[in-house]
N, C-alpha and C positions, 0 to 999 in steps of 0.2 A: 556472628551468629551463635546462638546457644546450641549446645549439643545434649543429646540424651545420654543415658548411662552407658550405652553401647558405643558411644562416640559418633553416632550418626547425627546429621543436622536435625534440629528441631523443626518438624514439619509445621507445627502450629504457628510458630513465630514467623516462619518464612511465608506462610499463607499458601503453601504448595502441597498438594496431596501426593500420595505415593506414586500415583500414575504419572504425574508431572515430573517428579524426580527421575522416574524410570525413563521417561521420554527425553529428558535432558541428557541423560547418560547415553541413550540410544543415538541422539544427534551427534554427540561428541565422538562416538565410536565410528561414525561414517567416514571420518577423515584420517589420513595418515598422521597429521598433526592435529590433535584434538582441539586446539584453540581455534582452528579454522571453522569450527562449528558455532562460534560465538554469535554470529549474526542470526542464524535461524533459532538459536537458543533464546535470544532476546525476543524474537517474534513469538516463540512459544509462551514465554512468561506473560507477554502482553495479551495473548489469547485467553489466559487464565485470569489475570488480574486487571486487565483493561488499561494498563499503563506499565511503565518501568518503575518498579518500587526499589527502595534500598535493599529490601530482603531478596528481591529477584537478582539484583547485582551480586549480592553475597552468595546466592545459590549458584549462579553461573561460575563465579570465581572458585567456589568449592569444587564443583565438578571438573573444571578445567585445570585446577592446580595453579591458578594465577592470582594476582592481587585484585582486590575490589577496585583499586584505582585504575588498573588496566581495563577492566570491564566498563567502568564508568566513563573512561575516556572515549570508548567506542560508542556507548549509549548516548553520549551528549554530542557526538559529532554528526550522526545521521538524523535527519529530520523525521524519519519514519518512526523513530522511537520517541514515545510521548511520556512526559513527566506528569501530565494531568490526565484525569480520566477522560476517555473518548466515548462519544455517544454510540448508539447502535450503528450509525452510518456516518462515516467521515466523508464530507463533501469538500473536495479540493478544486477550487476554481483557478485555472491558469490565468495569470495576469502578466505573463512575459510578453515580449514585444508584439509578436504577430497576433496572439490571442487578444491582447489588450486593444490593438488597432481594430480587430474584427468584432469587438464588443465584450471582451472578457471583463473589463473594468465595470461596465454597466451591469453585467450579470452579478458580479460580486457585490456591488452596492445594493442591487435590488434584493439579493438574498439576505444581506445584513439587515435591511429594513424589514423584510418579510418575516424573518426568523427572530428579530429583535436580539441579535448577538453581534459581537465584534469578531475580529480575526482571532482564530484559535480559541473560540469560545463555544460552549455547548448549550443547546436549548434547555429550558427549564424542565421539559419532560424527559431529558436524557436521550432523545432520539437522534439529533443531528449535531455534529461538530463541524463548524465551517472554518475553512482555512484557505487563504490564497497561497498558491503554490507556483513554483518555477516551472520551466518547460516540461510538458508531459510527453514530449517526443511524438506529438500527433498533430503537427502544424498543418498537415494537409486537410485536417478536419476542424480547423479553428472557427470559432472559439470552442474550446474543449473544457469540460470539467470531469472529474473522476469521482466515483462513489466507491469507497473501499478499494481503490486502485483499479477499478474497471472504467473503461472509457464511456463517456456520454458526449457524442460528437455534435458539431454544428448547433450548439445551444443558442438560445435567445433568453432574455430575462423571463419571458413567459414560460418557456419550456422548462427552464431550470426550477422555477417556482412549482410547476406541476410535478416535477420529479420529487422534490422534497415533500410536497404535500401527500403524494402517493405513498412515499416511504413512511411518513408519520402515521398515515391511516392504516398501515399494515397491508397495503396492496402489493402484489407481486410486480416487480419492476425488472426489466431486462436491460442490460447494458447494450450499447449500440453495436459493438463488435465483440461480444463475449457472452457469458452465461447470465442466468438469473442472479440478481444481486443477493448476496448473503449478508449477514451482520459483520461488523468490523472484527469482532473477536473470531468469527469463523474464518474470515479472510486471513487474519494473522496466523491461524493454525496452518492454513495452506502454505503461507510463506515460510513457515517452519519446516515444511517438507512433508506434510501429511495431507495428501490429495483428498478432495471432496467429490471426485468423479464428475466435475462440471467442465473439465478442460476442453471437451469437444462440443460444448454448447455454443452456438453462434459462430459467425465467420471470424477467422483470424485476421483477415485483411479485407479492405474494401476497394472499390474502383480507384479512388484517389491515390491510395497507397501503391496500387499496381500500375499506374499510368506510365511511370518510367520504364518498367519492365515491358509493357506493351509496345512502347515506342522503340525500345532496343531490339525487340524481336522483329518489328516491321522493317527496321533499318539494317538488320543483320549484324548489329553490334554485339561483341562479346568482350569479356574482360581482356584488357590490354589493347583494345582497339582505339585508335585516334578517331573520334567521331567526326572531327572537322574534315578529315580526309578519307574516312572510311577504310583506313588501312590499319593493319596490326603493327604494333610497335615491336 
């Protein structure tokens, strides 16, 4: 990365404004070991640039005092960090075992056809990036897709098409168990640790997720109880 006469990183070349540099340092300062802030720092740069760029990797390395190779190793390990520009809405369709059996594969194929894109591709209008993803940890609501990491439960090919059409048309869309959907860049900023005050919108869990808790209460089971005998271990 080039430097200015005062030794500071060149903001123009990095594509990051002064506010972003300040926030990168703010994130690093949250942790006893500054490099622990790398994951949210990468999310922050994605919120600004729409992907992980070589310049962003250099900027994170500069702030943390580590090598660009170390940052790059992290950025290429996690699938949430993107090397290609992402659309306004990242639509991830779970195609892991249970969701696939319940119709996830059909949803994914329908969306590919409807949007005229393949896996990890973005529509020509820049609105939707489609990707098949591994387990979303929402098997009780299969088949599930996520929009900017918010759950859309019990989907069908028809309902999934309606979701992406509404998003492309600029309509307000609510996740099934969460807030109004924001853009991908806005969601990335939240993942960087800058809340958008939507955390309390929508239920955190639904009946299917709470079924086990309900049964445990009815049976009087607690942690450490052998449910087959109704006795504490």
